[in-house]
C-alpha positions as CSV (number, residue, x, y, z in Angstrom):
1,M,8.2,-18.1,-94.6
2,T,8.7,-15.2,-92.1
3,S,10.4,-16.2,-88.9
4,T,9.1,-14.9,-85.5
5,P,11.7,-12.9,-83.6
6,N,12.9,-14.5,-80.3
7,R,11.2,-12.8,-77.3
8,P,13.2,-12.4,-74.1
9,S,12.4,-15.0,-71.5
10,P,10.4,-13.6,-68.5
11,R,12.0,-16.1,-66.2
12,P,14.8,-13.8,-64.8
13,R,12.4,-11.1,-63.9
14,R,10.0,-13.6,-62.4
15,R,12.8,-15.2,-60.3
16,L,13.8,-11.7,-59.1
17,V,10.3,-11.0,-58.0
18,I,10.1,-14.4,-56.2
19,V,13.4,-13.7,-54.4
20,L,12.2,-10.2,-53.3
21,V,9.0,-11.7,-52.0
22,V,10.9,-14.4,-50.1
23,L,13.2,-11.7,-48.6
24,V,10.2,-9.6,-47.5
25,V,8.6,-12.6,-45.9
26,V,11.8,-13.6,-44.0
27,A,12.1,-10.0,-42.8
28,V,8.5,-9.9,-41.6
29,V,8.9,-13.2,-39.8
30,A,12.1,-12.0,-38.1
31,V,10.4,-8.8,-36.9
32,V,7.4,-10.8,-35.6
33,A,9.7,-13.3,-33.9
34,V,11.5,-10.5,-32.1
35,A,8.3,-8.9,-31.1
36,I,6.9,-12.2,-29.8
37,G,10.2,-12.9,-28.0
38,T,10.1,-9.5,-26.4
39,R,6.5,-10.1,-25.1
40,A,7.4,-13.6,-24.0
41,Y,10.2,-12.2,-21.9
42,T,8.6,-9.1,-20.4
43,S,5.6,-6.9,-20.9
44,N,7.0,-3.9,-19.1
45,E,10.2,-2.1,-20.2
46,N,10.3,0.1,-17.1
47,A,10.3,-2.6,-14.4
48,K,9.7,-1.1,-11.0
49,A,12.5,-2.4,-8.7
50,S,11.6,-3.2,-5.1
51,A,13.7,-1.5,-2.4
52,T,16.4,-3.5,-0.8
53,P,14.9,-5.1,2.3
54,T,16.3,-3.9,5.6
55,V,15.6,-4.3,9.3
56,A,13.4,-1.2,9.7
57,A,14.1,1.3,12.5
58,S,10.3,1.4,13.0
59,R,10.0,-2.3,13.5
60,A,7.6,-3.5,16.2
61,P,8.8,-3.4,19.9
62,S,10.1,-6.7,21.1
63,T,7.9,-8.8,23.3
64,L,10.7,-11.3,24.1
65,D,12.8,-11.6,27.2
66,D,16.1,-10.5,25.6
67,T,18.1,-12.0,28.5
68,D,17.1,-15.5,27.5
69,L,17.1,-15.9,23.7
70,S,18.9,-19.2,23.5
71,G,17.2,-22.1,21.6
72,T,15.9,-23.1,18.2
73,W,14.2,-20.5,16.1
74,A,11.9,-21.1,13.1
75,V,11.8,-19.0,10.0
76,G,8.3,-18.3,8.7
77,D,5.6,-15.7,8.2
78,G,6.9,-12.2,7.5
79,S,9.9,-13.5,5.5
80,E,10.9,-12.5,2.0
81,V,13.7,-13.6,-0.3
82,G,14.5,-12.7,-3.9
83,Y,17.1,-11.3,-6.3
84,R,18.2,-8.0,-7.8
85,V,19.8,-7.9,-11.3
86,H,20.6,-5.3,-14.0
87,E,19.6,-5.8,-17.6
88,V,19.5,-3.9,-20.8
89,L,16.1,-4.2,-22.4
90,N,15.6,-2.8,-25.9
91,G,18.5,-0.4,-25.2
92,S,17.2,0.8,-21.8
93,D,18.9,0.1,-18.5
94,V,16.5,-1.8,-16.1
95,T,16.9,-3.0,-12.6
96,V,14.8,-6.1,-12.0
97,T,13.9,-7.5,-8.6
98,G,12.1,-10.7,-7.8
99,R,10.5,-11.6,-4.5
100,T,8.8,-14.6,-2.8
101,S,7.4,-15.2,0.7
102,E,7.8,-19.0,0.3
103,V,10.6,-19.2,2.8
104,T,11.3,-21.8,5.5
105,G,14.2,-22.5,7.8
106,S,15.6,-22.6,11.3
107,A,18.4,-21.1,13.4
108,T,20.0,-22.0,16.7
109,V,20.8,-19.2,19.1
110,D,23.3,-19.5,22.0
111,G,23.1,-16.3,24.0
112,T,23.8,-13.6,21.4
113,T,25.5,-16.0,18.9
114,I,23.8,-17.6,15.9
115,S,25.5,-21.0,15.9
116,A,23.6,-22.6,13.1
117,A,21.1,-21.5,10.4
118,T,19.4,-22.8,7.3
119,I,17.1,-20.9,5.0
120,T,15.3,-22.5,2.0
121,V,13.5,-20.7,-0.7
122,Q,11.0,-22.0,-3.3
123,V,12.7,-20.5,-6.4
124,G,9.8,-21.2,-8.7
125,D,7.6,-18.8,-6.7
126,I,9.9,-15.8,-7.1
127,A,8.0,-13.1,-9.0
128,T,8.9,-9.8,-10.6
129,D,6.5,-7.3,-12.1
130,S,6.1,-9.5,-15.3
131,A,4.6,-12.9,-15.5
132,Q,6.3,-13.4,-18.9
133,R,9.8,-12.6,-17.4
134,D,9.1,-15.0,-14.5
135,S,8.2,-17.8,-16.8
136,Y,11.4,-17.4,-18.7
137,F,13.6,-17.4,-15.6
138,R,11.6,-20.2,-14.0
139,D,11.6,-22.5,-17.1
140,S,14.7,-21.6,-19.1
141,A,17.2,-19.9,-16.9
142,L,16.8,-21.6,-13.5
143,D,14.9,-24.8,-14.5
144,T,13.0,-24.9,-11.3
145,Q,11.3,-28.1,-12.2
146,A,14.6,-29.9,-11.8
147,F,16.0,-27.5,-9.1
148,P,13.0,-26.2,-7.1
149,T,14.8,-24.7,-4.1
150,A,17.8,-22.6,-3.1
151,T,19.3,-23.0,0.3
152,F,21.7,-20.9,2.4
153,T,23.5,-22.7,5.2
154,L,25.6,-21.0,7.9
155,T,29.0,-22.7,8.1
156,E,30.5,-20.8,11.0
157,P,29.0,-19.3,14.2
158,V,28.3,-15.6,14.1
159,T,29.1,-14.0,17.5
160,D,27.5,-10.9,19.0
161,A,24.8,-11.2,16.3
162,V,21.5,-10.8,18.3
163,P,21.1,-7.4,20.0
164,S,18.9,-6.5,22.9
165,G,16.0,-4.1,23.1
166,S,15.7,-2.0,20.0
167,G,19.3,-2.3,18.9
168,T,20.5,-3.4,15.5
169,T,23.7,-5.3,14.7
170,T,25.5,-5.6,11.4
171,V,27.5,-8.8,11.0
172,R,29.0,-11.0,8.3
173,A,27.9,-14.6,8.0
174,P,29.9,-17.2,6.2
175,G,28.0,-20.0,4.6
176,T,27.1,-21.9,1.4
177,L,24.5,-21.2,-1.2
178,Q,23.0,-24.1,-3.1
179,L,21.3,-23.0,-6.3
180,H,20.6,-24.8,-9.6
181,G,22.2,-28.0,-8.2
182,V,25.5,-26.2,-7.4
183,T,26.8,-25.3,-4.0
184,K,29.3,-22.5,-3.5
185,P,30.8,-20.7,-0.5
186,V,29.3,-17.2,0.1
187,T,29.4,-14.5,2.8
188,A,26.2,-12.7,3.7
189,T,26.2,-9.2,5.2
190,L,23.4,-9.2,7.8
191,Q,21.4,-6.7,9.9
192,V,19.8,-8.2,12.9
193,G,17.1,-6.7,15.3
194,L,14.4,-8.0,17.6
195,S,10.9,-7.3,16.3
196,G,7.6,-8.2,17.9
197,N,7.6,-11.9,18.8
198,G,10.9,-12.7,17.1
199,V,13.9,-11.4,15.3
200,D,14.3,-9.8,11.9
201,V,17.4,-10.6,9.8
202,S,18.0,-8.8,6.5
203,G,20.9,-9.1,4.1
204,T,22.4,-9.5,0.7
205,V,24.6,-12.1,-0.9
206,P,26.5,-11.2,-4.1
207,I,26.1,-13.8,-6.8
208,T,27.5,-14.6,-10.2
209,F,25.0,-16.7,-12.1
210,S,27.6,-18.6,-14.2
211,D,29.2,-19.9,-11.0
212,Y,25.9,-21.9,-10.6
213,S,25.7,-23.0,-14.2
214,V,22.9,-20.5,-14.8
215,Q,23.0,-18.8,-18.2
216,A,22.0,-15.1,-17.9
217,P,19.6,-14.3,-20.8
218,N,21.1,-12.7,-23.8
219,L,18.3,-12.7,-26.4
220,G,19.3,-9.8,-28.6
221,F,16.6,-7.5,-27.3
222,V,17.6,-8.2,-23.7
223,K,20.9,-8.8,-22.1
224,V,21.0,-9.6,-18.3
225,D,24.2,-9.1,-16.3
226,D,25.9,-12.2,-15.1
227,A,26.3,-10.7,-11.6
228,G,23.5,-9.8,-9.3
229,S,22.6,-10.3,-5.6
230,V,20.3,-12.4,-3.4
231,E,18.3,-10.2,-1.0
232,F,16.3,-11.3,2.0
233,L,14.4,-10.2,5.1
234,V,13.5,-13.2,7.3
235,H,11.5,-13.2,10.5
236,A,12.2,-16.0,13.0
237,T,10.4,-16.9,16.2
238,P,11.5,-19.1,19.1
239,S,10.2,-22.7,18.6
240,S,11.6,-24.0,21.9
């Protein structure tokens, strides 16, 4: 009886093929995940940064009696607050700015001194040029459902702050910034000038996100700096 030669088992080759298929599938899934993640964060690699708000030299002539500016002032229409931050997105340097007009507050003026002031911003309404980026910052970075507002509160009077006529003053305003449930001392650099039926105040506040327990995004395809700035231009009118 003739014996049949032993044939090599095909299993090692089959296993190799299966392993290669699995590796290809994993690689494809990883690429798709990065692509989806990139789109989920932003749809525009060349974000157009807004200019830093300032008290414009061409602002409207004042209609107020600048010899009697004392009283309570209300912050409202014509106000804008937001942030500016640098990020590296897919290897490119990008400056991102977010803005909202959902701003309220009040100030007390004694002569030319701002003796008290509070400005509150609806953080969830801050928008950049990308709805996807905004969703990430709103839901993941800043958790605006739990912490919907940010508030700047003046802690010391600012003397010689309110100019007369078409003049502009530059002053420093010590205060606190409450963001993401954390309150920290800050100093805002302000420009102040009368405009139309009120006063315009612009300025910036340097900010380090980790100081407020905010994790700056670092998702592989994008890395956001931990340091940025809060920028604002508020318009206040006499309420009394």
